[in-house]
C-alpha positions, 0 to 999 in steps of 0.5 A, a space after each residue: 500500500 502507498 499513502 500519499 499526504 499533501 502538502 508535506 509541511 502540514 498534511 491536510 489530505 491523505 490518499 491510500 493507493 494499492 501497491 503498484 505493478 511489479 515494473 516500478 522504477 527508481 533511478 537517480 536524477 543526474 546531469 551528465 556533461 562530456 568535456 574535452 581537455 586541451 590535449 584531446 582527452 575526453 572526460 565525463 562529469 556526473 552531477 547528482 542532486 540527491 533526488 530520484 525519479 520514481 515511476 509507478 504503474 497502478 491498476 485502479 478502480 474507476 472511482 479511485 482513478 477519479 480521486 487520484 486525478 483530482 488529487 494531482 490537479 489539486 496538488 501539482 507543484 506542491 511538495 507531498 509526502 509518501 509512505 510506500 510498501 517498503 516502509 520508506 518515507 519520501 518527499 516528492 513532487 508530481 512530474 506530470 500534471 496530466 498523467 494518462 489514464 487508460 480505461 478498460 472497455 467496460 470502464 470499471 478499471 483504469 491503468 495509470 503511470 505516475 512519475 515522481 521526483 523526490 528525496 528519501 527521508 530517514 
């Protein structure tokens, strides 16, 4: 289970989501620069800021999908808190203001992919 709270400083809203599908992603957010020295040697420099990009894919019911869409509309650009199924605490922001919600043919379930950028706390 994932619990999302917003805003981070003083939570006013909490949302409970099911655990994501198995292909969740966790990657460093970094900047790679390639430079050439005066003698022709190539050097690469990696600058990290300590933030990570998290990608989660969910299968939700129609009601929960609409609730998530309203949550993102209300708190896009605001720092939020998250507790995930690994018992990790994250401080993050939503990366995509309009994630793509794909509904099934009967409209009972929806699939959505969320991209978050944040730091793991303690």
